[in-house]
C-alpha positions in Angstrom: 95.2 -162.4 -110.7 97.0 -163.7 -113.6 96.4 -167.4 -113.2 93.0 -168.7 -113.4 94.0 -171.5 -111.0 94.3 -168.8 -108.2 90.8 -167.7 -108.8 89.5 -171.3 -108.8 91.2 -171.9 -105.4 89.6 -168.9 -103.9 86.2 -169.7 -105.3 86.5 -173.2 -103.9 87.5 -171.9 -100.5 84.4 -169.5 -100.7 82.2 -172.3 -101.6 83.5 -174.4 -98.6 83.1 -171.5 -96.2 79.6 -170.9 -97.5 78.5 -174.5 -97.1 80.1 -174.8 -93.8 78.5 -171.5 -92.6 75.0 -172.9 -93.5 75.7 -176.4 -92.2 76.7 -175.3 -88.8 74.0 -172.7 -88.5 72.7 -171.6 -85.1 71.1 -175.0 -84.4 74.5 -176.8 -84.6 75.0 -179.1 -81.5 77.9 -181.3 -82.8 81.5 -181.7 -81.6 83.3 -178.5 -80.4 79.9 -176.7 -80.5 81.2 -173.6 -78.6 84.3 -173.1 -80.8 82.5 -173.8 -84.1 79.5 -171.6 -83.3 81.3 -169.0 -81.5 84.8 -168.6 -83.3 85.2 -170.8 -86.4 83.0 -168.7 -88.6 84.8 -165.6 -87.2 88.0 -167.1 -88.6 86.7 -168.3 -91.9 84.7 -165.3 -93.0 87.6 -162.7 -92.8 89.9 -165.3 -94.4 87.4 -165.7 -97.2 86.8 -161.8 -97.6 90.5 -161.2 -97.7 91.0 -163.7 -100.5 88.0 -162.4 -102.4 89.3 -158.9 -102.2 92.6 -160.0 -103.7 90.8 -161.0 -106.9 89.4 -157.5 -107.5 92.3 -155.4 -105.8 95.0 -156.9 -107.9 93.4 -155.6 -111.1 94.3 -152.1 -110.0 97.0 -152.3 -107.4 100.3 -154.1 -107.0 100.5 -157.5 -105.2 101.9 -156.0 -102.0 99.5 -153.0 -102.0 96.5 -155.3 -102.6 97.5 -157.5 -99.6 97.8 -154.5 -97.3 94.6 -152.8 -98.5 92.7 -156.2 -98.3 93.9 -156.9 -94.9 93.0 -153.4 -93.6 89.5 -153.4 -95.3 88.7 -156.8 -93.9 89.9 -155.9 -90.3 88.0 -152.6 -90.5 84.8 -154.4 -91.4 85.3 -156.7 -88.4 86.0 -153.9 -86.1 82.8 -152.0 -87.3 80.7 -155.2 -86.8 82.0 -155.7 -83.3 81.6 -152.1 -82.3 78.1 -152.1 -83.7 77.3 -155.1 -81.5 78.9 -153.4 -78.5 76.6 -150.5 -79.0 73.4 -152.7 -79.5 73.2 -152.5 -83.2 72.5 -156.0 -84.7 75.0 -156.2 -87.5 75.9 -159.8 -88.6 75.2 -160.8 -85.0 74.0 -159.5 -81.7 76.7 -160.4 -79.1 79.7 -158.3 -78.7 82.8 -160.5 -77.9 86.3 -159.0 -77.9 87.7 -162.5 -78.7 85.9 -162.1 -82.2 88.4 -159.4 -83.0 91.2 -161.8 -82.3 89.6 -164.4 -84.5 89.1 -161.9 -87.4 92.9 -161.2 -87.1 93.6 -165.0 -87.1 91.3 -165.4 -90.2 93.1 -162.6 -92.0 96.5 -164.1 -91.0 95.4 -167.5 -92.5 94.2 -165.7 -95.6 97.6 -164.0 -96.1 99.3 -167.3 -95.4 97.2 -168.9 -98.2 98.0 -166.0 -100.3 101.8 -166.3 -99.8 101.8 -170.1 -100.2 99.2 -171.4 -102.5 98.2 -168.4 -104.5 101.8 -167.1 -105.0 102.7 -170.6 -106.2 100.1 -170.4 -109.0 100.8 -166.8 -109.8 104.5 -167.6 -110.3 103.7 -170.4 -112.6 101.9 -168.0 -114.8 105.0 -165.7 -115.0 107.2 -168.5 -116.3 
């Protein structure tokens, strides 16, 4: 990352995801309870991981290579977590749900969208 604003945006997103993760813990009973407890975190955590990986990967890889590598690593972690749960290993949860894999993909897609729109905007400002 060439522009510190890019890093600040990613850190702010990380802080938001962290606070939200703890705020809607397992006892959450509010609006959209099933979606928030079941899927929202499965979207936000991969989004966050993808963006955090971009900070470190871009030190050694090109932008396109870091995007591909970040997406693959993030999705692989999600698959490993779900397969572990399928075979009864408690890894970041207990319940296997194939929809979680879809949510991971959506989260990575949103991370890529943020990367292509917001992060790219700040990075291009730095190059001018």
